[in-house]
N, CA, C and O of each residue as an XYZ file, in Angstrom:
256
protein
N       3.837    -14.498     43.198
C       3.296    -13.334     42.660
C       4.109    -12.399     41.406
O       3.702    -11.997     40.315
N       5.488    -12.258     42.132
C       6.497    -11.568     41.205
C       6.530    -12.042     39.691
O       6.395    -11.351     38.681
N       6.750    -13.436     39.810
C       6.766    -14.224     38.725
C       5.577    -14.212     37.615
O       5.764    -14.196     36.398
N       4.505    -14.222     38.175
C       3.327    -13.682     37.079
C       3.473    -12.105     36.782
O       3.061    -11.751     35.677
N       3.898    -11.315     37.456
C       4.163     -9.922     36.930
C       4.990     -9.881     35.847
O       4.638     -9.507     34.728
N       6.333    -10.343     36.216
C       7.108    -10.560     35.162
C       6.609    -11.107     33.801
O       6.565    -10.413     32.786
N       6.210    -12.507     33.865
C       5.540    -13.162     32.930
C       4.378    -12.019     32.101
O       4.568    -11.768     30.911
N       3.651    -11.628     32.563
C       2.721    -10.474     32.222
C       3.426     -9.223     31.415
O       3.067     -8.706     30.357
N       4.512     -8.917     32.234
C       5.296     -7.787     31.296
C       6.033     -8.201     30.338
O       6.231     -7.474     29.365
N       6.547     -9.379     30.427
C       7.122    -10.038     29.170
C       6.223    -10.216     27.891
O       6.616     -9.954     26.755
N       5.053    -10.660     28.184
C       4.168    -10.892     27.460
C       3.498     -9.641     26.594
O       3.154     -9.544     25.416
N       3.478     -8.856     27.570
C       3.090     -7.470     27.110
C       4.048     -6.709     25.964
O       3.666     -6.023     25.016
N       5.210     -7.002     26.298
C       6.020     -6.457     25.587
C       6.525     -7.194     24.287
O       7.009     -6.609     23.318
N       6.353     -8.503     24.392
C       6.274     -9.308     22.813
C       5.112     -8.982     22.283
O       5.312     -8.830     21.078
N       3.912     -8.778     22.560
C       2.738     -8.244     22.029
C       2.815     -6.723     21.312
O       2.341     -6.309     20.255
N       3.390     -6.263     22.056
C       3.726     -4.811     21.533
C       4.509     -4.540     20.347
O       4.231     -3.810     19.396
N       5.784     -5.422     20.615
C       6.571     -5.414     19.489
C       6.266     -6.222     18.264
O       6.773     -5.967     17.172
N       5.443     -7.182     18.468
C       5.030     -8.004     17.219
C       3.903     -7.029     16.638
O       3.872     -6.999     15.408
N       3.045     -6.290     17.254
C       2.222     -5.552     16.594
C       2.609     -4.431     15.834
O       2.179     -4.057     14.743
N       3.743     -3.798     16.775
C       4.431     -2.613     15.730
C       5.150     -3.267     14.592
O       5.206     -2.601     13.558
N       5.683     -4.392     14.591
C       6.357     -4.969     13.128
C       5.303     -5.302     12.284
O       5.489     -5.134     11.078
N       4.120     -5.786     12.708
C       2.948     -5.770     11.644
C       2.540     -4.527     11.196
O       2.417     -4.351      9.984
N       2.292     -3.564     12.046
C       1.809     -2.268     11.532
C       2.940     -1.707     10.441
O       2.541     -1.357      9.330
N       4.172     -1.638     10.731
C       5.064     -1.185     10.087
C       5.184     -2.064      8.650
O       5.436     -1.528      7.570
N       5.032     -3.035      8.773
C       5.020     -3.835      7.297
C       3.788     -3.729      6.584
O       3.747     -3.948      5.373
N       2.660     -3.370      7.328
C       1.628     -2.933      6.502
C       1.733     -1.608      6.004
O       1.209     -1.383      4.913
N       2.324     -0.678      6.612
C       2.466      0.736      5.923
C       3.371      0.643      4.793
O       3.218      1.413      3.844
N       4.468     -0.382      4.801
C       5.515     -0.251      3.807
C       4.726     -1.127      2.635
O       4.816     -0.664      1.498
N       4.135     -2.072      2.769
C       3.279     -2.826      1.816
C       2.121     -1.916      1.364
O       1.751     -1.980      0.192
N       1.585     -1.149      2.150
C       0.669      0.018      1.596
C       1.254      1.301      0.401
O       0.682      1.756     -0.589
N       2.512      1.593      0.946
C       3.320      2.371      0.251
C       3.821      2.115     -1.098
O       3.865      2.926     -2.024
N       4.268      0.651     -1.103
C       4.732      0.247     -2.328
C       3.465     -0.036     -3.445
O       3.511      0.115     -4.666
N       2.629     -0.373     -2.830
C       1.122     -0.593     -3.678
C       0.786      0.852     -4.342
O       0.559      1.043     -5.536
N       0.803      1.824     -3.312
C       0.390      3.054     -3.934
C       1.503      3.470     -5.280
O       1.058      3.883     -6.351
N       2.842      3.304     -5.047
C       3.827      3.643     -5.828
C       3.607      2.577     -7.364
O       3.631      3.001     -8.519
N       3.445      1.452     -7.027
C       2.944      0.321     -8.150
C       1.717      1.016     -9.133
O       1.598      1.082    -10.356
N       0.915      1.474     -8.064
C      -0.535      1.867     -8.902
C      -0.227      3.186     -9.489
O      -0.850      3.554    -10.484
N       0.790      4.012     -8.891
C       0.655      5.222     -9.726
C       1.605      5.120    -10.855
O       1.415      5.752    -11.894
N       2.583      4.374    -10.688
C       3.153      3.799    -11.919
C       2.576      3.060    -13.288
O       2.984      3.302    -14.424
N       1.594      2.158    -12.957
C       0.765      1.600    -14.012
C      -0.258      2.514    -14.389
O      -0.780      2.253    -15.473
N      -0.773      3.720    -13.664
C      -1.868      4.813    -14.068
C      -0.790      5.660    -15.216
O      -1.105      6.091    -16.325
N       0.391      5.720    -14.622
C       0.932      6.705    -15.601
C       1.236      5.964    -16.976
O       1.023      6.537    -18.045
N       1.709      4.752    -16.914
C       2.111      3.970    -18.083
C       0.698      3.849    -19.001
O       0.871      3.834    -20.220
N      -0.453      3.778    -18.584
C      -1.843      3.721    -19.127
C      -2.059      5.046    -19.644
O      -2.565      5.167    -20.759
N      -1.801      5.853    -19.102
C      -2.030      7.350    -19.523
C      -1.439      7.503    -20.813
O      -2.009      7.976    -21.796
N       0.035      6.968    -20.746
C       0.825      7.105    -22.013
C       0.204      6.526    -23.165
O       0.059      7.126    -24.230
N      -0.201      5.216    -22.912
C      -0.761      4.506    -23.900
C      -2.209      5.227    -24.570
O      -2.397      5.402    -25.774
N      -3.036      5.539    -23.610
C      -4.443      6.132    -23.858
C      -4.424      7.069    -24.697
O      -5.338      7.325    -25.481
N      -3.052      7.837    -24.568
C      -2.948      9.470    -25.199
C      -2.677      9.109    -26.485
O      -2.838      9.995    -27.324
N      -2.184      7.679    -26.987
C      -2.018      7.412    -28.175
C      -3.390      7.034    -28.992
O      -3.622      7.472    -30.119
N      -4.104      6.320    -28.399
C      -5.269      5.888    -29.094
C      -6.206      7.111    -29.287
O      -6.853      7.184    -30.332
N      -6.329      8.186    -28.230
C      -7.037      9.409    -28.265
C      -6.534     10.312    -29.430
O      -7.371     10.914    -30.103
N      -5.421     10.416    -29.657
C      -4.897     10.935    -31.001
C      -5.383     10.024    -32.458
O      -5.582     10.567    -33.545
N      -5.471      9.032    -32.283
C      -5.513      8.224    -33.554
C      -7.258      8.301    -33.849
O      -7.601      8.266    -35.031
N      -7.970      8.368    -33.146
C      -9.256      7.927    -32.902
C     -10.302      9.501    -32.187
O     -11.147      9.503    -31.293
N      -9.786     10.633    -33.016
C     -10.509     11.911    -32.269
C     -11.927     11.799    -32.413
O     -12.571     12.637    -31.781
N     -12.597     10.936    -33.118
C     -13.870     10.754    -33.588
C     -14.730     10.079    -32.473
O     -15.955     10.199    -32.469
N     -14.014      9.324    -31.473
C     -14.473      8.405    -30.440
C     -14.472      8.895    -29.241
O     -13.415      9.440    -28.923
N     -15.274      8.885    -28.494
C     -15.285      9.723    -26.839
C     -14.304      8.421    -26.129
O     -14.434      7.196    -26.143
N     -13.485      9.162    -25.639
C     -12.685      8.122    -24.768
C     -12.399      8.751    -23.292
O     -11.868      9.860    -23.332
N     -12.622      8.309    -22.204
C     -12.532      9.025    -20.832
C     -11.732      7.969    -19.878
O     -12.034      6.782    -20.003
N     -10.793      8.308    -18.994
C      -9.867      7.720    -18.371
C      -9.826      8.617    -16.883
O      -9.432      9.776    -16.758
N     -10.307      7.790    -15.905
C     -10.111      8.468    -14.641
C      -9.424      7.644    -13.722
O      -9.362      6.422    -13.856
N      -8.896      8.284    -12.775
C      -7.886      7.573    -11.938
C      -8.298      8.054    -10.598
O      -7.690      7.682     -9.595
């Protein structure tokens, strides 16, 4: 019975560690994605401002 308890405890510990690693990786990926998206929005906002200055007669909207 002690062997079964030990096996259960080790299995639980491994699952907890694996899950924490997956969650930490997901958070890092999400943060990286948000940073990339924000940078792209800033890049396109700069480009959009060039077009709106040249084409004041046309209605152009951008939302983020």
